[in-house]
C-alpha positions as CSV (number, residue, x, y, z in Angstrom):
1,M,5.7,-41.5,5.9
2,R,4.7,-38.1,5.2
3,N,6.1,-35.2,7.0
4,P,3.1,-33.9,9.3
5,S,4.3,-30.3,8.9
6,L,4.4,-30.5,5.3
7,S,0.9,-32.1,5.1
8,Q,-0.5,-29.4,7.4
9,A,1.1,-26.7,5.0
10,R,-0.6,-28.3,2.1
11,D,-4.0,-28.5,3.9
12,N,-3.6,-24.7,5.0
13,M,-2.7,-23.6,1.4
14,A,-5.7,-25.6,0.1
15,N,-8.1,-24.3,2.7
16,A,-6.6,-20.7,1.9
17,E,-7.2,-21.2,-2.0
18,R,-11.0,-22.2,-1.3
19,S,-11.6,-19.4,1.0
20,I,-10.0,-16.8,-1.5
21,R,-12.0,-18.2,-4.5
22,R,-15.2,-17.9,-2.6
23,A,-14.4,-14.2,-1.5
24,M,-13.2,-13.4,-5.1
25,S,-16.5,-14.6,-6.5
26,A,-18.3,-11.6,-5.0
27,N,-20.0,-9.2,-7.6
28,S,-18.2,-5.9,-6.5
29,P,-14.8,-4.8,-5.3
30,V,-16.2,-3.8,-2.0
31,L,-17.8,-7.1,-1.3
32,R,-14.6,-8.9,-2.5
33,T,-12.7,-6.7,-0.1
34,E,-15.1,-7.3,2.9
35,Q,-15.2,-11.1,2.3
36,L,-11.5,-11.5,1.8
37,T,-11.0,-9.7,5.1
38,Q,-13.6,-11.8,6.8
39,A,-12.0,-15.0,5.3
40,Y,-8.6,-14.0,6.7
41,W,-9.8,-13.3,10.2
42,D,-12.0,-16.6,10.0
43,T,-8.8,-18.6,9.4
44,D,-7.0,-20.2,12.1
45,E,-3.8,-18.5,13.2
46,E,-1.6,-21.2,11.8
47,G,-3.3,-20.8,8.5
48,R,-3.1,-17.1,8.1
49,D,0.5,-17.3,6.7
50,A,-0.7,-19.6,4.0
51,F,-3.8,-17.3,3.2
52,A,-1.4,-14.4,2.7
53,M,0.9,-16.4,0.6
54,V,-1.9,-17.7,-1.7
55,L,-3.5,-14.3,-2.1
56,I,-0.1,-12.7,-2.8
57,F,0.5,-15.5,-5.5
58,R,-2.9,-15.1,-6.9
59,L,-2.4,-11.3,-7.4
60,A,1.0,-11.8,-8.9
61,M,-0.1,-14.4,-11.4
62,S,-3.3,-12.3,-12.4
63,G,-1.4,-9.7,-14.3
64,R,-1.5,-6.0,-14.3
65,G,-5.1,-4.8,-14.0
66,A,-6.8,-8.2,-13.7
67,A,-6.9,-8.3,-10.0
C-alpha cells in the first residue's frame, strides 16, 4: 500500500508543475509574473510548499539568464 502523504505530495508537485508551466507560457515577463502570483494564491494551502519548491527547482535548472 502506498503512503498517503507521499501520494499527496506527488499530486501537489504535479499540480504545481502544471500551474507553473501554464503561467510561464505567457508572452511577457509582466504577464508571467502576474500569472505565477495568481497560480500561487489559487493553490490550496497544503500545495503551496510544493508550488514554491517546483518554482525554485525550475529556476535553478534553467541556468543563468534563461529564467
